[in-house]
KOLMARPA-450532 format. One record per residue: residue number from 0; residue in three letters; x, y, z of N, C-alpha, C, O in turn. Coordinates in steps of 0.05 Angstrom, whole numbers. Layout:
! KOLMARPA-450532
ATOM  gulo  pado      nu      nv      nw     cau     cav     caw      cu      cv      cw      ou      ov      ow
ATOM   NUM   ALA       X       Y       Z       X       Y       Z       X       Y       Z       X       Y       Z
...
! end
This chain:
! KOLMARPA-450532
ATOM  gulo  pado      nu      nv      nw     cau     cav     caw      cu      cv      cw      ou      ov      ow
ATOM     0   MET    1797     -88    3545    1779     -86    3522    1779    -113    3508    1799    -126    3504
ATOM     1   ASP    1755    -122    3499    1752    -147    3484    1767    -146    3458    1771    -124    3446
ATOM     2   GLU    1777    -169    3449    1791    -170    3423    1772    -163    3400    1780    -150    3381
ATOM     3   PHE    1746    -170    3402    1726    -164    3381    1702    -152    3395    1682    -167    3399
ATOM     4   PRO    1702    -127    3402    1681    -115    3418    1654    -111    3404    1634    -112    3417
ATOM     5   ALA    1655    -107    3378    1630    -101    3364    1614    -126    3358    1626    -146    3349
ATOM     6   PRO    1588    -126    3361    1572    -150    3353    1570    -152    3323    1577    -133    3309
ATOM     7   LYS    1561    -175    3314    1557    -179    3285    1537    -159    3275    1515    -156    3286
ATOM     8   LEU    1544    -145    3253    1525    -126    3241    1500    -141    3231    1502    -164    3220
ATOM     9   MET    1477    -129    3234    1452    -141    3223    1446    -125    3198    1433    -104    3199
ATOM    10   GLU    1455    -135    3176    1452    -120    3150    1423    -121    3140    1410    -142    3140
ATOM    11   ILE    1413     -98    3133    1385     -96    3124    1385     -98    3093    1402     -86    3080
ATOM    12   PRO    1366    -113    3081    1343    -125    3094    1348    -153    3105    1331    -163    3119
ATOM    13   ALA    1370    -166    3098    1374    -193    3107    1402    -196    3120    1422    -187    3109
ATOM    14   GLY    1402    -210    3143    1427    -214    3157    1441    -240    3150    1447    -256    3167
ATOM    15   HIS    1444    -245    3124    1456    -271    3115    1486    -268    3113    1496    -253    3096
ATOM    16   TYR    1500    -282    3130    1529    -281    3129    1541    -308    3124    1565    -313    3127
ATOM    17   ALA    1524    -327    3117    1532    -354    3110    1514    -365    3089    1492    -355    3084
ATOM    18   ALA    1523    -386    3075    1506    -399    3054    1480    -410    3067    1459    -408    3054
ATOM    19   HIS    1482    -422    3090    1460    -433    3104    1460    -422    3133    1470    -435    3151
ATOM    20   PRO    1450    -397    3136    1452    -385    3163    1434    -398    3183    1411    -404    3178
ATOM    21   TYR    1445    -402    3207    1428    -410    3229    1442    -401    3255    1466    -400    3256
ATOM    22   ASP    1425    -395    3274    1435    -386    3300    1420    -402    3322    1397    -410    3317
ATOM    23   HIS    1433    -406    3344    1421    -421    3366    1398    -405    3379    1401    -381    3384
ATOM    24   VAL    1376    -418    3384    1354    -407    3400    1359    -418    3428    1362    -442    3432
ATOM    25   MET    1360    -400    3448    1367    -407    3475    1344    -400    3495    1329    -381    3490
ATOM    26   LEU    1342    -415    3516    1324    -408    3538    1338    -417    3564    1344    -440    3568
ATOM    27   ASP    1343    -397    3581    1356    -402    3606    1383    -418    3603    1389    -436    3618
ATOM    28   GLY    1398    -410    3582    1424    -423    3577    1423    -450    3564    1444    -462    3559
ATOM    29   GLU    1399    -459    3556    1396    -485    3543    1389    -481    3514    1373    -463    3507
ATOM    30   HIS    1402    -496    3496    1397    -495    3468    1370    -509    3463    1366    -533    3468
ATOM    31   VAL    1350    -494    3452    1323    -504    3448    1313    -503    3419    1290    -510    3413
ATOM    32   GLY    1331    -494    3401    1322    -493    3373    1342    -479    3355    1364    -471    3364
ATOM    33   LEU    1334    -475    3330    1351    -460    3311    1334    -438    3298    1311    -442    3291
ATOM    34   SER    1347    -416    3294    1335    -393    3280    1350    -390    3253    1375    -393    3252
ATOM    35   THR    1335    -386    3232    1348    -384    3206    1336    -362    3189    1313    -355    3192
ATOM    36   TYR    1351    -351    3171    1343    -330    3152    1332    -305    3166    1308    -299    3162
ATOM    37   PRO    1348    -291    3182    1338    -266    3194    1335    -244    3173    1353    -240    3157
ATOM    38   VAL    1312    -231    3174    1307    -208    3155    1293    -186    3170    1279    -191    3190
ATOM    39   TYR    1296    -162    3160    1281    -139    3171    1256    -136    3155    1257    -134    3130
ATOM    40   SER    1233    -136    3168    1207    -132    3155    1199    -103    3158    1193     -94    3180
ATOM    41   ALA    1198     -88    3136    1188     -60    3137    1159     -59    3145    1151     -41    3159
ATOM    42   ASN    1143     -79    3136    1115     -79    3143    1111     -82    3173    1094     -69    3185
ATOM    43   GLU    1127    -100    3186    1124    -105    3214    1141     -86    3231    1138     -84    3255
ATOM    44   ARG    1160     -72    3218    1180     -55    3231    1195     -71    3253    1198     -62    3275
ATOM    45   ALA    1204     -94    3244    1217    -112    3263    1235    -132    3248    1231    -138    3225
ATOM    46   TRP    1255    -143    3263    1270    -165    3252    1254    -190    3257    1243    -194    3279
ATOM    47   ILE    1253    -207    3237    1239    -233    3239    1257    -255    3229    1276    -250    3214
ATOM    48   SER    1251    -279    3238    1267    -302    3230    1250    -327    3232    1233    -329    3250
ATOM    49   LEU    1254    -346    3214    1241    -372    3217    1257    -387    3238    1281    -385    3239
ATOM    50   ALA    1242    -402    3254    1256    -417    3275    1243    -445    3278    1219    -448    3274
ATOM    51   MET    1260    -464    3286    1251    -490    3293    1256    -493    3323    1279    -492    3332
ATOM    52   LEU    1235    -497    3338    1237    -497    3368    1228    -524    3379    1213    -539    3366
ATOM    53   ARG    1236    -529    3403    1225    -551    3418    1195    -546    3419    1186    -524    3425
ATOM    54   SER    1179    -567    3415    1150    -563    3412    1136    -550    3437    1117    -536    3433
ATOM    55   ASP    1146    -556    3460    1133    -544    3484    1138    -514    3487    1127    -501    3504
ATOM    56   LEU    1156    -503    3470    1162    -474    3471    1149    -459    3448    1155    -435    3445
ATOM    57   SER    1134    -472    3431    1124    -460    3407    1099    -443    3411    1087    -434    3391
ATOM    58   ARG    1091    -439    3435    1067    -422    3441    1073    -393    3435    1095    -383    3442
ATOM    59   GLU    1054    -379    3423    1057    -350    3418    1063    -335    3444    1050    -340    3464
ATOM    60   GLY    1083    -317    3442    1090    -301    3465    1113    -312    3482    1122    -299    3500
ATOM    61   THR    1121    -337    3477    1144    -348    3492    1169    -332    3487    1176    -326    3463
ATOM    62   ASN    1182    -324    3508    1207    -308    3505    1231    -326    3505    1234    -344    3522
ATOM    63   VAL    1248    -322    3485    1273    -337    3482    1295    -317    3475    1290    -293    3475
ATOM    64   SER    1318    -327    3469    1339    -309    3458    1353    -323    3435    1354    -348    3433
ATOM    65   ILE    1365    -307    3418    1379    -317    3395    1409    -311    3400    1416    -288    3406
ATOM    66   LEU    1426    -331    3397    1455    -327    3399    1464    -319    3372    1468    -336    3354
ATOM    67   TRP    1469    -293    3368    1474    -281    3342    1504    -278    3337    1519    -268    3354
ATOM    68   GLY    1513    -287    3314    1541    -284    3306    1556    -310    3309    1544    -331    3316
ATOM    69   GLU    1581    -309    3303    1598    -333    3303    1616    -333    3328    1624    -311    3337
ATOM    70   LYS    1623    -356    3337    1640    -359    3360    1668    -348    3355    1677    -347    3332
ATOM    71   LYS    1682    -339    3376    1710    -332    3375    1716    -310    3354    1737    -312    3341
ATOM    72   GLY    1699    -291    3351    1705    -269    3334    1698    -272    3305    1705    -255    3289
ATOM    73   GLY    1684    -293    3298    1676    -297    3270    1693    -318    3256    1708    -333    3269
ATOM    74   SER    1690    -318    3230    1704    -339    3214    1726    -326    3197    1733    -303    3200
ATOM    75   HIS    1736    -342    3179    1757    -332    3161    1744    -323    3135    1759    -318    3115
ATOM    76   LYS    1718    -322    3133    1704    -313    3109    1712    -283    3104    1709    -267    3122
ATOM    77   PRO    1721    -277    3080    1730    -249    3076    1708    -228    3077    1713    -205    3082
ATOM    78   HIS    1683    -236    3073    1660    -218    3074    1647    -215    3101    1627    -200    3104
ATOM    79   VAL    1658    -228    3121    1646    -227    3148    1666    -212    3166    1689    -221    3170
ATOM    80   GLU    1657    -190    3178    1674    -174    3195    1680    -189    3221    1663    -205    3230
ATOM    81   LYS    1702    -183    3234    1707    -194    3261    1686    -183    3280    1679    -159    3278
ATOM    82   HIS    1676    -199    3298    1654    -191    3315    1652    -208    3340    1665    -229    3342
ATOM    83   SER    1636    -199    3359    1630    -214    3383    1603    -227    3380    1585    -216    3368
ATOM    84   GLN    1600    -251    3391    1574    -264    3391    1558    -252    3414    1568    -249    3436
ATOM    85   ILE    1532    -246    3409    1515    -234    3429    1488    -248    3431    1481    -263    3413
ATOM    86   SER    1474    -244    3453    1447    -255    3457    1427    -233    3451    1429    -211    3461
ATOM    87   ILE    1407    -240    3434    1386    -221    3427    1359    -232    3436    1353    -255    3431
ATOM    88   LYS    1344    -215    3450    1317    -224    3459    1299    -228    3435    1300    -214    3416
ATOM    89   ALA    1282    -249    3437    1263    -255    3416    1237    -266    3429    1237    -276    3451
ATOM    90   ARG    1215    -264    3413    1189    -274    3423    1177    -291    3400    1178    -283    3377
ATOM    91   VAL    1165    -313    3408    1153    -331    3389    1127    -319    3379    1110    -309    3394
ATOM    92   HIS    1123    -319    3352    1099    -309    3339    1090    -331    3320    1106    -347    3311
ATOM    93   PRO    1064    -331    3313    1054    -350    3293    1064    -343    3265    1073    -320    3261
ATOM    94   TRP    1061    -361    3247    1068    -356    3219    1043    -360    3202    1029    -379    3206
ATOM    95   PRO    1037    -342    3183    1052    -318    3177    1050    -298    3199    1030    -298    3214
ATOM    96   ILE    1070    -281    3202    1071    -262    3224    1049    -241    3223    1039    -231    3243
ATOM    97   HIS    1042    -233    3199    1022    -211    3195     994    -222    3201     986    -242    3189
ATOM    98   GLN     979    -209    3219     953    -219    3227     933    -222    3204     919    -242    3203
ATOM    99   ALA     933    -203    3186     914    -205    3163     920    -229    3146     902    -243    3136
ATOM   100   SER     946    -235    3142     953    -259    3127     943    -284    3141     933    -303    3127
ATOM   101   ARG     946    -286    3167     938    -310    3182     908    -313    3181     898    -335    3176
ATOM   102   GLU     893    -291    3186     864    -293    3190     848    -290    3165     829    -305    3161
ATOM   103   GLN     855    -272    3147     838    -267    3123     847    -283    3099     829    -295    3087
ATOM   104   TYR     872    -284    3093     881    -298    3069     876    -328    3072     867    -341    3053
ATOM   105   ARG     880    -339    3095     876    -368    3099     846    -375    3099     839    -398    3093
ATOM   106   ALA     829    -355    3105     800    -360    3106     788    -361    3078     766    -370    3074
ATOM   107   GLN     803    -350    3058     793    -349    3031     798    -376    3017     821    -382    3010
ATOM   108   ARG     777    -392    3014     780    -418    3002     763    -422    2978     763    -443    2966
! end
């Protein structure tokens, strides 16, 4: 059995476990960007996060993964539980994520 079998909890509405949270964005084992400020959107019924990616991967629908949690079971922060780092599937979407916001609000000038 692993020393820290449980993955890092994703606390709703925001998974902030650091002052400046960021997680690695990966593609085929290669680090291709950073994901920051993960939150659960009740409107979208999904976890979303802002990310900075390599420009050639920024197309809508590109599948990547997020390396979630801290290495080696977490940190010494008293408010962060011991955990395992895991890979979470993710897909690139435009910003703002909500279609009406992208198409209607931006068209109002």
